[in-house]
C-alpha angles and dihedrals in degrees: 000000000000095000092047092051091045094055092045091053091044091054092048090047093052094049092047090047091053092049091047095046095050094041095047092047093052092046093045093050090047090053091046091055089054090052092051093051090048097050093043091050093045092049091049093049093047091052104034102031115022095044087064103031133046116238111257117236126199092256094051094046109114119244117265117275088223107029119196145162120285120216115212115206115203117173113200130191117167092347101132093126096055111022096077096052090042094054094045091049092049092049091050094045097047096040113172097356116132106261144115124210115219113197119195117210139166131241092234092054103072095160092061091044090053093047092053093042091056090059095038094050094087100023124074090193090080120073120187118212116190117203114233089222128067116255151289101047113140129300089244091056090053091049089053090054088054090049091057091045089054092050090052090050090051090052091049096048097036094230134094126236115245099216143001119227125194126219135165125232093254099048122129100211128206120242094232096050097098090050092053094047091049092052100040098046086066086076107016134056094208127031120188122190123194122277112218114191115219119244117270127255136199128041123356095269094049090049092047093050093049095041094052087066088055090052092051096044091045089059097037097046094040098044117000100060091040090057092047090055092047091053093051092246124142120278107230117215115246090209092244133060089022134116131200123202103249094234090053092055090046088058089060094051112123123180090211090059096040095240144352095306123073112237090200091064127085091199101043093152093055091048093048090058092052094045092051089053090050089055093054099269123141125225130197135194112213128198106183132157129222131230092283093048095254118139114255096237143129114255125199144151116262124203116298100196129073092233094053092045092050092051092049095047092045089057090052091048093050093049100041109021102034112021090032091073094067099023099054106019125200105285126144139057125319091273091052093049091048092051093047089050089053091048091053100044096078098094093045090045090055091052090050088052089051089053091049094051091046090057090051089054095045095046098071091041090056092047090052091048090049090051088052090056099250094128146308123275112242115248119248121246119251090247092055091046089053091048092051089052090050090050091052091054092045092048093052090048091049091051090049091052092048091050093045096053094039090050092051090053101041109013135275097281091055089045094055090053091052090080096060089040089065087078089060090046091051093048091051091045092054093050091044091052090053091051092044093054089050094048093045092051090051091051091052088055091054104266110150119245117241136189101270094189130171129232112267136204135195121224114260091213091069109094112247094224 
């Protein structure tokens, strides 16, 4: 019995090891290619561009040649605890800029309606749009309600909005954002600014869960989107800190969907960016600093519990990695196909990670069984030995990159901790992949998609003006 069990476990271990080794090598080489493109591009720009031209800051950016109003869309379901402070902060930060904030709410969420109404009572810059259906529907459905509210406002005022910006109910916006959107939508149909997660609070696990988002966004919004732009691929919207040219969104409007956003999608913002690109639009990712040297970015708290992080990332996986295969296809140039492949690898990558961790658990068990005389572990082939060595080098390089970019965004102490936090990130990714596969299977069987949102909070340090 012992020998039979030993050889069964040894066979399973070998197959899992082979899957993990090949999968991790492919993913690691893919990431390495992104790093090479980034550093080559950055070196070229530092030598060929910034030695001859001063870097533009948000306060030295010239005014738009064709200034216009910016519509801010903020969907809100069960956001009574954050929407009031968020709106008051945005009004104080943006001051007299030309904008209107449209807030989408639901009839069965009276607390959020009341919180918005208290701020909107004495400020015409806030327009409340109440969905005619009980919530939650999907975020895309709520955004479409806001689109129609904006169209009604245009009919009332007699003038069109220039651009539509998206923000969530917990966002801490930057004062120069409206100025950037007004200027940049003169030339681009989609403008994405960085998202900078706020540092975690609470016990060590809560901080680690929140901070792993900061590590990921620091790398993605300092390197990933820059490489996408350099390759001529589409710039996907992050759903916050982004602006669409109004005419570009109008091109996406579909009466069957009820507006420019698809209610059947869980990642409507991401898809909108890709669809605009397919219709000839041009997106841009902008990292610019203000007068004080701070990055013009949107800051917000991300989930601080494993359960909330799993639910959020599962939604992203369903929308981008799973449903994206058949919803968005593979069109575009080589750079676009490469980026879409990277977008859609997350679920598979999590399964590869699961296989890798399973081998780590089985390995000592097999050594113990071998010591007990149940059998002898088979030797690994030279090719597999070589691949494991390659994976070790790639893993150390990946950790170094994660620590580098996280350290640049948050400081060196935070950066050093980004390496160990990758274990938390991997654990969440594996659980999210399991949930995503379950949710996607349910959707294929006809289960309706719903807004699986997480509980948000607004930083107490922001003045409630």
